[in-house]
FIPALO-967213 format. One record per residue (C-alpha): y, x, z; residue number from 1; residue in one letter. Coordinates in steps of 0.05 Angstrom, whole numbers. Layout:
<recs>
<rec <Y,X,Z>,NUM,"a">;
...
</recs>
This chain:
<recs>
<rec <0,0,0>,1,"m">;
<rec <47,56,19>,2,"c">;
<rec <29,91,-46>,3,"g">;
<rec <48,29,-85>,4,"a">;
<rec <114,23,-49>,5,"r">;
<rec <129,96,-61>,6,"n">;
<rec <113,87,-134>,7,"g">;
<rec <161,28,-139>,8,"i">;
<rec <214,68,-102>,9,"r">;
<rec <206,126,-150>,10,"i">;
<rec <211,80,-210>,11,"v">;
<rec <274,48,-182>,12,"v">;
<rec <305,116,-168>,13,"l">;
<rec <288,139,-239>,14,"i">;
<rec <320,76,-267>,15,"l">;
<rec <382,86,-224>,16,"i">;
<rec <386,159,-247>,17,"a">;
<rec <380,138,-319>,18,"l">;
<rec <433,85,-310>,19,"l">;
<rec <481,135,-277>,20,"v">;
<rec <468,185,-332>,21,"a">;
<rec <481,132,-385>,22,"t">;
<rec <545,110,-352>,23,"l">;
<rec <568,182,-345>,24,"a">;
<rec <554,194,-419>,25,"t">;
<rec <592,131,-440>,26,"v">;
<rec <650,146,-394>,27,"l">;
<rec <650,218,-418>,28,"g">;
<rec <654,195,-491>,29,"i">;
<rec <709,146,-473>,30,"s">;
<rec <750,199,-439>,31,"v">;
<rec <738,247,-497>,32,"m">;
<rec <761,194,-547>,33,"h">;
<rec <823,178,-505>,34,"e">;
<rec <841,252,-502>,35,"k">;
<rec <832,256,-578>,36,"q">;
<rec <876,195,-588>,37,"y">;
<rec <931,224,-544>,38,"k">;
<rec <926,291,-581>,39,"l">;
<rec <935,257,-648>,40,"e">;
<rec <996,218,-623>,41,"i">;
<rec <1023,283,-595>,42,"d">;
<rec <1013,316,-663>,43,"n">;
<rec <1051,259,-697>,44,"l">;
<rec <1113,273,-655>,45,"y">;
<rec <1106,348,-667>,46,"k">;
<rec <1101,336,-742>,47,"k">;
<rec <1164,293,-741>,48,"s">;
<rec <1200,348,-704>,49,"y">;
<rec <1179,403,-752>,50,"y">;
<rec <1193,360,-813>,51,"d">;
<rec <1263,347,-785>,52,"a">;
<rec <1271,422,-774>,53,"l">;
<rec <1252,436,-846>,54,"d">;
<rec <1304,385,-870>,55,"s">;
<rec <1358,413,-825>,56,"v">;
<rec <1343,483,-852>,57,"s">;
<rec <1349,457,-923>,58,"s">;
<rec <1415,424,-904>,59,"l">;
<rec <1442,489,-877>,60,"e">;
<rec <1422,527,-940>,61,"l">;
<rec <1455,476,-987>,62,"k">;
<rec <1518,472,-946>,63,"l">;
<rec <1524,548,-950>,64,"s">;
<rec <1516,545,-1026>,65,"k">;
<rec <1568,490,-1029>,66,"l">;
<rec <1619,537,-997>,67,"m">;
<rec <1613,588,-1053>,68,"v">;
<rec <1607,548,-1117>,69,"t">;
<rec <1666,529,-1161>,70,"e">;
<rec <1627,487,-1211>,71,"s">;
<rec <1643,413,-1205>,72,"t">;
<rec <1574,394,-1231>,73,"a">;
<rec <1540,440,-1180>,74,"m">;
<rec <1584,415,-1124>,75,"q">;
<rec <1563,343,-1140>,76,"r">;
<rec <1490,362,-1144>,77,"k">;
<rec <1491,399,-1078>,78,"l">;
<rec <1528,342,-1043>,79,"m">;
<rec <1477,292,-1068>,80,"r">;
<rec <1419,337,-1045>,81,"d">;
<rec <1452,345,-977>,82,"i">;
<rec <1457,270,-970>,83,"w">;
<rec <1382,263,-987>,84,"l">;
<rec <1362,318,-939>,85,"d">;
<rec <1402,284,-884>,86,"a">;
<rec <1365,219,-899>,87,"e">;
<rec <1298,254,-892>,88,"v">;
<rec <1318,289,-827>,89,"a">;
<rec <1343,223,-799>,90,"t">;
<rec <1278,188,-818>,91,"a">;
<rec <1237,240,-781>,92,"n">;
<rec <1281,240,-719>,93,"l">;
<rec <1279,164,-719>,94,"s">;
<rec <1206,170,-698>,95,"q">;
<rec <1237,193,-632>,96,"l">;
<rec <1303,155,-635>,97,"v">;
<rec <1290,109,-576>,98,"t">;
<rec <1268,165,-531>,99,"k">;
<rec <1334,200,-516>,100,"s">;
<rec <1408,190,-524>,101,"e">;
<rec <1413,263,-545>,102,"q">;
<rec <1368,249,-604>,103,"i">;
<rec <1411,189,-621>,104,"n">;
<rec <1472,234,-623>,105,"k">;
<rec <1439,279,-674>,106,"i">;
<rec <1416,220,-716>,107,"v">;
<rec <1488,194,-717>,108,"r">;
<rec <1514,263,-735>,109,"f">;
<rec <1464,270,-792>,110,"l">;
<rec <1482,200,-817>,111,"n">;
<rec <1555,220,-816>,112,"k">;
<rec <1542,285,-853>,113,"l">;
<rec <1500,251,-906>,114,"g">;
<rec <1549,193,-917>,115,"d">;
<rec <1607,241,-921>,116,"y">;
<rec <1575,283,-975>,117,"c">;
<rec <1552,221,-1012>,118,"k">;
<rec <1623,193,-1011>,119,"s">;
<rec <1651,258,-1037>,120,"l">;
<rec <1599,258,-1092>,121,"c">;
<rec <1616,187,-1114>,122,"e">;
<rec <1691,196,-1106>,123,"k">;
<rec <1699,243,-1164>,124,"r">;
<rec <1670,258,-1233>,125,"e">;
<rec <1709,319,-1253>,126,"t">;
<rec <1754,335,-1193>,127,"e">;
<rec <1733,395,-1150>,128,"k">;
<rec <1729,395,-1075>,129,"i">;
<rec <1799,400,-1044>,130,"s">;
<rec <1820,453,-994>,131,"k">;
<rec <1820,405,-936>,132,"s">;
<rec <1751,379,-955>,133,"e">;
<rec <1726,450,-959>,134,"r">;
<rec <1751,464,-889>,135,"v">;
<rec <1714,402,-863>,136,"t">;
<rec <1650,422,-900>,137,"l">;
<rec <1655,492,-870>,138,"d">;
<rec <1660,462,-800>,139,"e">;
<rec <1600,418,-815>,140,"l">;
<rec <1562,479,-839>,141,"h">;
<rec <1576,513,-772>,142,"t">;
<rec <1550,452,-735>,143,"l">;
<rec <1486,449,-777>,144,"v">;
<rec <1474,524,-768>,145,"t">;
<rec <1479,515,-693>,146,"g">;
<rec <1431,456,-695>,147,"l">;
<rec <1381,494,-737>,148,"k">;
<rec <1381,553,-689>,149,"k">;
<rec <1373,509,-628>,150,"a">;
<rec <1315,470,-659>,151,"m">;
<rec <1281,534,-682>,152,"a">;
<rec <1287,564,-612>,153,"n">;
<rec <1258,501,-581>,154,"s">;
<rec <1199,503,-629>,155,"s">;
<rec <1172,562,-588>,156,"d">;
<rec <1165,516,-528>,157,"s">;
<rec <1127,465,-570>,158,"i">;
<rec <1078,518,-594>,159,"m">;
<rec <1058,537,-523>,160,"t">;
<rec <1009,479,-524>,161,"g">;
<rec <1044,433,-474>,162,"s">;
<rec <1039,359,-491>,163,"s">;
<rec <1099,336,-531>,164,"f">;
<rec <1090,265,-505>,165,"v">;
<rec <1088,292,-434>,166,"t">;
<rec <1151,332,-447>,167,"r">;
<rec <1183,267,-470>,168,"l">;
<rec <1165,238,-403>,169,"g">;
<rec <1196,298,-368>,170,"d">;
<rec <1264,282,-397>,171,"g">;
<rec <1254,305,-468>,172,"i">;
<rec <1259,377,-444>,173,"a">;
<rec <1243,408,-511>,174,"i">;
<rec <1294,368,-551>,175,"l">;
<rec <1344,369,-494>,176,"s">;
<rec <1345,444,-498>,177,"d">;
<rec <1361,441,-572>,178,"a">;
<rec <1412,385,-571>,179,"y">;
<rec <1441,406,-504>,180,"g">;
<rec <1461,474,-532>,181,"r">;
<rec <1486,440,-595>,182,"f">;
<rec <1529,387,-562>,183,"n">;
<rec <1555,431,-506>,184,"n">;
<rec <1578,490,-548>,185,"d">;
<rec <1652,492,-533>,186,"e">;
<rec <1665,541,-590>,187,"s">;
<rec <1649,484,-639>,188,"i">;
<rec <1703,433,-652>,189,"v">;
<rec <1678,370,-686>,190,"y">;
<rec <1716,357,-750>,191,"p">;
<rec <1757,294,-757>,192,"e">;
<rec <1740,252,-818>,193,"m">;
<rec <1802,222,-850>,194,"i">;
<rec <1779,165,-893>,195,"y">;
<rec <1757,93,-885>,196,"d">;
<rec <1683,79,-893>,197,"g">;
<rec <1617,110,-871>,198,"p">;
<rec <1647,162,-824>,199,"f">;
<rec <1688,115,-781>,200,"s">;
<rec <1667,128,-709>,201,"d">;
<rec <1679,55,-693>,202,"g">;
<rec <1627,34,-743>,203,"l">;
<rec <1578,90,-727>,204,"a">;
<rec <1569,68,-655>,205,"d">;
<rec <1523,9,-670>,206,"r">;
<rec <1515,-45,-618>,207,"k">;
<rec <1447,-71,-600>,208,"v">;
<rec <1465,-143,-617>,209,"k">;
<rec <1398,-178,-609>,210,"f">;
<rec <1388,-154,-537>,211,"l">;
<rec <1457,-170,-511>,212,"e">;
<rec <1451,-218,-452>,213,"g">;
<rec <1376,-211,-447>,214,"k">;
<rec <1347,-202,-376>,215,"n">;
<rec <1325,-132,-356>,216,"e">;
<rec <1251,-123,-341>,217,"i">;
<rec <1212,-70,-304>,218,"n">;
<rec <1151,-29,-325>,219,"m">;
<rec <1101,-77,-293>,220,"e">;
<rec <1131,-136,-330>,221,"t">;
<rec <1127,-97,-395>,222,"a">;
<rec <1053,-86,-383>,223,"k">;
<rec <1042,-160,-370>,224,"d">;
<rec <1077,-177,-436>,225,"i">;
<rec <1031,-131,-474>,226,"i">;
<rec <970,-159,-439>,227,"d">;
<rec <990,-231,-456>,228,"k">;
<rec <1016,-222,-527>,229,"k">;
<rec <971,-167,-554>,230,"l">;
<rec <904,-194,-529>,231,"t">;
<rec <862,-144,-568>,232,"d">;
<rec <888,-85,-527>,233,"v">;
<rec <832,-60,-482>,234,"s">;
<rec <867,-2,-447>,235,"h">;
<rec <941,7,-429>,236,"l">;
<rec <973,68,-399>,237,"e">;
<rec <1047,81,-384>,238,"f">;
<rec <1075,143,-419>,239,"i">;
<rec <1150,146,-408>,240,"t">;
<rec <1215,108,-399>,241,"e">;
<rec <1257,113,-462>,242,"c">;
<rec <1331,127,-459>,243,"k">;
<rec <1384,119,-512>,244,"g">;
<rec <1420,60,-544>,245,"s">;
<rec <1357,19,-539>,246,"v">;
<rec <1324,32,-472>,247,"e">;
<rec <1251,15,-463>,248,"g">;
<rec <1181,31,-438>,249,"f">;
<rec <1129,69,-479>,250,"m">;
<rec <1055,57,-469>,251,"f">;
<rec <991,88,-497>,252,"f">;
<rec <943,32,-519>,253,"v">;
<rec <872,28,-545>,254,"t">;
<rec <832,-29,-575>,255,"w">;
<rec <762,-37,-603>,256,"a">;
<rec <770,7,-664>,257,"d">;
<rec <838,42,-657>,258,"g">;
<rec <893,68,-613>,259,"y">;
<rec <968,78,-614>,260,"g">;
<rec <1035,79,-578>,261,"a">;
<rec <1079,18,-566>,262,"i">;
<rec <1151,14,-540>,263,"t">;
<rec <1181,-49,-508>,264,"l">;
<rec <1255,-59,-497>,265,"s">;
<rec <1279,-58,-425>,266,"k">;
<rec <1324,-118,-441>,267,"n">;
<rec <1282,-178,-459>,268,"g">;
<rec <1215,-142,-466>,269,"g">;
<rec <1213,-142,-543>,270,"f">;
<rec <1169,-95,-583>,271,"v">;
<rec <1214,-42,-613>,272,"i">;
<rec <1161,-2,-649>,273,"d">;
<rec <1086,5,-651>,274,"y">;
<rec <1049,63,-683>,275,"i">;
<rec <974,53,-688>,276,"g">;
<rec <914,90,-718>,277,"y">;
<rec <848,64,-744>,278,"k">;
<rec <800,73,-802>,279,"s">;
<rec <789,16,-851>,280,"v">;
<rec <714,7,-860>,281,"v">;
<rec <709,-49,-911>,282,"v">;
<rec <774,-78,-939>,283,"p">;
<rec <762,-153,-946>,284,"n">;
<rec <830,-185,-935>,285,"l">;
<rec <879,-197,-991>,286,"n">;
<rec <955,-189,-986>,287,"e">;
<rec <967,-263,-971>,288,"e">;
<rec <918,-262,-912>,289,"e">;
<rec <950,-199,-884>,290,"c">;
<rec <1019,-230,-890>,291,"v">;
<rec <995,-292,-852>,292,"a">;
<rec <966,-249,-796>,293,"k">;
<rec <1029,-207,-792>,294,"a">;
<rec <1074,-268,-789>,295,"r">;
<rec <1031,-299,-733>,296,"a">;
<rec <1038,-235,-692>,297,"i">;
<rec <1114,-233,-703>,298,"l">;
<rec <1120,-304,-677>,299,"e">;
<rec <1076,-287,-617>,300,"r">;
<rec <1123,-229,-602>,301,"l">;
<rec <1185,-274,-606>,302,"g">;
<rec <1208,-258,-677>,303,"y">;
<rec <1217,-325,-713>,304,"f">;
<rec <1239,-348,-783>,305,"d">;
<rec <1214,-283,-813>,306,"m">;
<rec <1196,-284,-887>,307,"m">;
<rec <1162,-229,-928>,308,"p">;
<rec <1210,-197,-977>,309,"v">;
<rec <1167,-138,-997>,310,"w">;
<rec <1092,-128,-997>,311,"v">;
<rec <1052,-68,-1021>,312,"t">;
<rec <979,-47,-1013>,313,"n">;
<rec <964,27,-1005>,314,"s">;
<rec <898,59,-983>,315,"h">;
<rec <872,-7,-955>,316,"s">;
<rec <935,-17,-913>,317,"m">;
<rec <984,-72,-929>,318,"v">;
<rec <1057,-56,-916>,319,"y">;
<rec <1103,-116,-907>,320,"i">;
<rec <1178,-120,-898>,321,"n">;
<rec <1199,-185,-864>,322,"f">;
<rec <1271,-208,-864>,323,"a">;
<rec <1302,-264,-822>,324,"f">;
<rec <1311,-324,-868>,325,"t">;
<rec <1347,-388,-852>,326,"k">;
<rec <1372,-445,-896>,327,"n">;
<rec <1352,-408,-959>,328,"n">;
<rec <1392,-345,-940>,329,"v">;
<rec <1355,-280,-930>,330,"t">;
<rec <1386,-231,-881>,331,"y">;
<rec <1364,-160,-900>,332,"y">;
<rec <1398,-126,-840>,333,"p">;
<rec <1349,-165,-795>,334,"d">;
<rec <1288,-129,-822>,335,"l">;
<rec <1220,-117,-789>,336,"i">;
<rec <1167,-73,-821>,337,"k">;
<rec <1094,-87,-808>,338,"v">;
<rec <1030,-49,-827>,339,"k">;
<rec <964,-87,-829>,340,"v">;
<rec <893,-62,-839>,341,"s">;
<rec <855,-99,-893>,342,"t">;
<rec <787,-101,-857>,343,"d">;
<rec <803,-136,-791>,344,"t">;
<rec <876,-156,-802>,345,"g">;
<rec <897,-113,-742>,346,"s">;
<rec <971,-97,-736>,347,"i">;
<rec <973,-21,-734>,348,"i">;
<rec <1046,-10,-746>,349,"g">;
<rec <1111,-46,-730>,350,"l">;
<rec <1184,-25,-732>,351,"d">;
<rec <1235,-77,-707>,352,"a">;
<rec <1294,-30,-694>,353,"l">;
<rec <1338,-57,-750>,354,"n">;
<rec <1326,-128,-726>,355,"y">;
<rec <1342,-109,-654>,356,"i">;
<rec <1407,-75,-675>,357,"y">;
<rec <1431,-129,-723>,358,"n">;
<rec <1402,-198,-708>,359,"h">;
<rec <1452,-251,-686>,360,"i">;
<rec <1422,-311,-721>,361,"g">;
<rec <1455,-344,-781>,362,"e">;
<rec <1521,-316,-807>,363,"r">;
<rec <1579,-356,-835>,364,"a">;
<rec <1574,-357,-910>,365,"i">;
<rec <1643,-354,-943>,366,"p">;
<rec <1667,-420,-971>,367,"a">;
<rec <1688,-387,-1036>,368,"n">;
<rec <1617,-362,-1051>,369,"t">;
<rec <1603,-367,-1125>,370,"t">;
<rec <1546,-406,-1154>,371,"i">;
<rec <1483,-368,-1173>,372,"a">;
<rec <1491,-382,-1247>,373,"q">;
<rec <1559,-348,-1250>,374,"d">;
<rec <1532,-287,-1213>,375,"a">;
<rec <1471,-285,-1259>,376,"r">;
<rec <1517,-276,-1319>,377,"a">;
<rec <1539,-209,-1289>,378,"k">;
<rec <1468,-180,-1293>,379,"v">;
<rec <1451,-137,-1354>,380,"s">;
<rec <1419,-176,-1410>,381,"a">;
<rec <1367,-121,-1415>,382,"n">;
<rec <1335,-146,-1350>,383,"i">;
<rec <1288,-205,-1356>,384,"k">;
<rec <1303,-241,-1291>,385,"i">;
<rec <1242,-268,-1254>,386,"d">;
<rec <1273,-290,-1188>,387,"s">;
<rec <1339,-297,-1150>,388,"q">;
<rec <1361,-310,-1079>,389,"r">;
<rec <1424,-313,-1037>,390,"l">;
<rec <1423,-258,-985>,391,"c">;
<rec <1463,-217,-936>,392,"v">;
<rec <1455,-142,-947>,393,"i">;
<rec <1476,-83,-903>,394,"p">;
<rec <1527,-32,-927>,395,"t">;
<rec <1533,43,-914>,396,"e">;
<rec <1592,25,-868>,397,"w">;
<rec <1551,-17,-819>,398,"n">;
<rec <1582,-80,-847>,399,"s">;
<rec <1549,-137,-886>,400,"e">;
<rec <1561,-169,-955>,401,"i">;
<rec <1538,-236,-980>,402,"v">;
<rec <1505,-225,-1048>,403,"a">;
<rec <1458,-254,-1099>,404,"y">;
<rec <1394,-215,-1110>,405,"e">;
<rec <1364,-217,-1179>,406,"f">;
<rec <1297,-184,-1193>,407,"s">;
<rec <1268,-173,-1262>,408,"g">;
<rec <1238,-123,-1310>,409,"k">;
<rec <1264,-77,-1364>,410,"y">;
<rec <1213,-36,-1403>,411,"k">;
<rec <1158,-54,-1352>,412,"d">;
<rec <1200,-27,-1294>,413,"n">;
<rec <1220,-74,-1238>,414,"l">;
<rec <1293,-75,-1216>,415,"y">;
<rec <1333,-109,-1162>,416,"f">;
<rec <1406,-123,-1177>,417,"v">;
<rec <1456,-146,-1125>,418,"y">;
<rec <1520,-183,-1144>,419,"i">;
<rec <1575,-196,-1092>,420,"d">;
<rec <1574,-271,-1083>,421,"a">;
<rec <1650,-273,-1075>,422,"v">;
<rec <1679,-219,-1121>,423,"t">;
<rec <1625,-219,-1176>,424,"f">;
<rec <1622,-143,-1169>,425,"e">;
<rec <1555,-110,-1183>,426,"e">;
<rec <1546,-73,-1116>,427,"i">;
<rec <1475,-45,-1118>,428,"k">;
<rec <1417,-32,-1166>,429,"i">;
<rec <1348,-13,-1141>,430,"m">;
<rec <1287,8,-1182>,431,"k">;
<rec <1215,4,-1160>,432,"v">;
<rec <1182,71,-1174>,433,"v">;
<rec <1106,76,-1177>,434,"e">;
<rec <1078,135,-1139>,435,"q">;
<rec <1010,160,-1118>,436,"d">;
<rec <988,118,-1059>,437,"g">;
<rec <1044,67,-1063>,438,"g">;
<rec <1112,47,-1090>,439,"v">;
<rec <1183,68,-1074>,440,"l">;
<rec <1246,28,-1081>,441,"v">;
<rec <1302,76,-1101>,442,"a">;
</recs>
């Protein structure tokens, strides 16, 4: 009898040992995967930083060339290239834009630099850069040189292996070093831009319109919002509190077949951005189904009356631009970008920053708005118009214009033409350019 009991006891102990070993293995794999996820997110921020550094280095080089050329054609080419480099640098730094006010300052500066060079380029066809403009450009070159050196010096800290995300949580130490030296250098005097338009400081300091008057939440409330509204999230971990013009809380999240980072605004608890990663196994959803899933998520997150204005499918991922639309008017400043996987319909990317900055609901449409047919007559006869809509579009001066959008083809190329709904002026033309892995509107 005792032998039988001992045998049972041994079997039970073996089963317990096997269970413990199995749990340890599963937990070990889970921890390993989580570490891998965090490493990949970390690498994303590092890549954005280094890409921004490359663009700033290119800016510095082209500004230096601009100071020594006397050719009007070369001056215009360099100024256009500087504007494009500034756009690329801003796009990369925007991956971190909600994390620190110091990053926001650099983004604003690069926007100013790019807009200034663009305005100079468009201002003249044959006229050379004036002496006063050359002085301003020289001062800008000094600023960019200082920024490049500061960012290059800080890259040494990044290469030491410390977690970039952790450093964000420690007060953005790496970037603070770079931008702190840049902003606090008393030997550098910021140039004063003397013209109306993109460089007006009053227009550059954008207000966060959508969040004005919204109640402030804490980190625990932010976690509850994610749990309730993103029900597929299985693991949630606080990363850092984000500073800047849009303050918020950043979390690391995982779900059944992916992972990512999500940031909620401190005012109102709205999703600012969401960067996710997953592999698409079998793409079985079409674009319409992905749009429907994306719109349902937006409504669950508190973003209503959003209509798709651009949809493209690339590498089994559907990219959708939603714009606030009310009473047949589309508001392009209130834009939210969503990325959807075509196998499960999971939302693996979301950028609502433009909406959060600009959304105030419906705008007053001028009483003297022209009828669509009159505006249509201003579009080139070469374009075969397929669709039209009344819309509000953003300008480079942080203002808005009511316009008619006409889309159509010319020689198998798709164009979007915008006609000012009041003045009849043709204010913008955009062309859809096919590229490997997707399309670009330029």
